[in-house]
N, C-alpha and C positions, 0 to 999 in steps of 0.2 A: 504494500500500499504505500502511496504517495503522500506526505502529509505537507501542507503549506500553513504557515502562521504569518499573518500580515499584520504590521504594525502601521496604523493609520489614523487619522484625526477623523475620517469619515467611514466607518465601517458599514454603514447602511448602503452606500453604493454598490457594494459587491453583489449583495443578493439578485438584484433585478437582472444581472448580468449571467452569473454564475450558478444560479438555482434552476435554469431552464436547460432543455436541448441535452446534448450528449454529456457535458459536463455535470448538469443536475443529475442525470441518469447514473453518471459513475460515482457521484456523492452518496447517492441513495443506496447505491449497490455496495458501498465500502470500499471502493477502489480508490478513491481519493479523499482525503480528510483536509477541509480548510476551516481555519479559525480566523477571526477578524478582531484584532484587538485594539481596543481604543485607547491611544496613547493618552488621551484627557484623564482617563481614569486613574494614571499614575501621577498626576500632577499633585503637587504639596500646596498649589495656592490655592485659596478658598473659592477661586472664580475658574478653577481648572484651566488656567491660563499655561500655554505649552511655547511662548514665544516671547522674544525680547528683542532690543534694539542691539545690532551688531557693532562691536568695539571698533571695527574698520571704518563706520559711518556709512553714509550713502543711504538711499532708499531701502524700504522694505524692512522687515522682521525676519528673525532667524530662530529656528526651533532650538529650545534649549535642551542641554544634554541629559539632565536627570529625568525628565519622564520619558524619553526615549529608551535610556539604558533600563530604567526599572520595568519598562514594558517588555524589554527584551528578555530581562532576567525572569519575568512571569513565565516564560517560554522555556528558556536554556537552564535555569538553575534545576538541579539535581539530575541533569542527564549525564550520562557518562560518555559522552562525545559532545562536539561542538555543531549544531546545525549550520547549514552551509547559508550564510547571510547575505543578501543581494540589497543594495541601495539602488533605487530607481532615481537616476540621476542624468540630466543632459551632458554632465561630464564623463560619462561612462563609455565602455566599449559598445559599439552599435549591436542591438540584438538581430540575430538571424537565425535560420533554421537548424546550423551546426551547433549554435549556443543553446537553442531548445533540446537537442538531441543530448547534450553535454549534461544539460541540467537533469535531464529525465534520469541519469544514473544515480541521483542523489534520493536517497528516501525522505529526507526533511530538509525542506528550504524555508527559510525566513527571509521575507520581503519587507523592507523598510520604505515607506512612501513619504517623501519629503513634502513640505509645503513652504509658502512664503519665499524667502530667499535662499533656503536650504536648510541644512543641518548644521549645528555647531561640530567642527572638525574632529574635536577631543572623542566625541562618542562614536564617530564613524571610524577613528583608528582603532577603538576597543571592540568593536562589535562587527564590523562590516568585512566581507570576504572579497566581494567584488562590487563594482559599479555596473549598471547597464543603463543604456540609453536606447529609446525608441527610433532615434534619428537625429539630425543636426537642426533640431527647433527645441523651443521650451513651453512645456505646459503649465497650467495653474498648479499642478501636484502630481504626486506620483501613483494615483488609484488607476487611472485608466490604462497607463503602462502596465502597472502590476497585474492587472486582468487580462491583458495580451500575453505577457508572460506566462501566466497560470494555464490560460487556454492553450496556448500553443505547447507547452510542456505536457499538460495533462493528457493531450490526445495521443502521446507516444507512450502512456502508462500501458502494460499489458491488460487487455479487456475491455479498455476503454471505448475504442473503435470496433464495430461488429466485424470489420475485417482488419486484423492486426497489421497485415502488410501493405494496407491500402495506401498509408501516408509515404510509401517509399516511392510512389509515382507521382505523387504531388509536386507541384512547383517548389523549385529550391533545395529539394531532398538531395537529390543527385546532381546539383550544380546547373541543372536546365529548366526551363519554364515547362509547364506541362502541356501535353498535346490537346488539341482541341477535342470536346466530347459533345454525343449527340444522343438524342431519345426519341420516343416515338412523338408524332407519326414518322413515317419514314420520309415523306415529303410534307414541306411546308410553305405555303405560299408559291409553289412552284419549283422550290430548292430541295433536292433530293440528298441525304446522307451521302456520304463516300461509300462507293460500291463496295470497296474493301472490308468493311464493317460488318456486311451481311452475307460475306463470301462463305463464311465458315471455315477459312482457312487460318488457322491460328498463327503460324508462322508469319505469314505476309501480314496479319493484323499487327503482330508485335513489331516488324519492321516498319510499317506506316507509323506506329506510334512513336518510334524513337526518330524517325525522320520528321514527324510534325513537330516533335518536342524541339529539335534542333531548329527547324524553319520559325518556330514561334519565339524561340530565344534570339535568333539572328535578327528578326523583325522589331521585337519589343525590348530586348536587353543586350545587343550585342557584347556588352562589356563582360557579361557572365562568361561567355565562351572561352575567354582568356584562362579563366579559372577553372573551367569543367574539365572533368576527366574524360577526355575524347579518345575513341578508339581510331584505328586507321580508316575503318568504314565510315566512320562518322564526318573526318577529315575529307575524305574522298567525295562523300554526297555533299558536303558543304561547298568544295570547289567547284564540283559540278554545276551545283544550283546557281553560283556566281557567275559561271560561264555562261549560262543561259539566259541570266538576268542581264 
C-alpha cells in the first residue's frame, strides 16, 4: 500500500479531486492511504496563525517553521524510518513521468504544500528530501501541484489501474507521445478509423502504434525525440518520413 501524508493549510481542497474516479476507488479498496494534515492545527498562536514577515524584507509573508515542523512530526514521530518528504516549490526539479515512476517505489511519501512567499528555510533543511515543481511558473500554493503528484504516482501503484500495464503505453512513459486512439463507430462524419486497427493482424497493429507514436512526437514534441530510446527501425522510419515530407 502507498501512503501519502499531505501537510497543508487547506486540507478540504483535496477531497473534491482525489475522492472520485480511479484514485477514489483505490482509496476505498485500501490500495492507497491519504491523510491531509492541517498545519494550522499545530500553530501555538491563539489565532492559528502560521505566517510572519520575512527578515529579508520585501512583499508577502513567510510560513513559520514551528507549525510546519510539528505537523511533520505528527506523521514521522515514532516511525523507524524517515518518510520521503517532498516540498512543492517553483524552485524544485520539474516533475515528469520518470519522477512519478521513481516516487512510486516509496511506500510512504509526505508532501509539504507551501503558501504565501514560501516556507522558512530552516524547517525545509530539517525535513525535506527533495523539492518538486510543476513547471517554470508560480501558483498561489502547493495544493494543486500536490494533487497532480499524488494522481500521477498513484496510477502506478499495483492494482490501481484495471490493466496494470496500460500506463506503459501512455505519453511520456517511454519517451514518446502516445499514438492516436479511436473507438466506435468505425465511421464518423465520413471519416473512417485506420484500416489496420480492424485488420486483426496484431503485429501490424503494434507496428502502426509505434510509428504513429513516433510521428505524433515528431509533430508535437520533436524535442523529446532527442532523449527517446529509439531503435534503428525507429530512426529509419523517421528518416523515410522526413524524405517524403
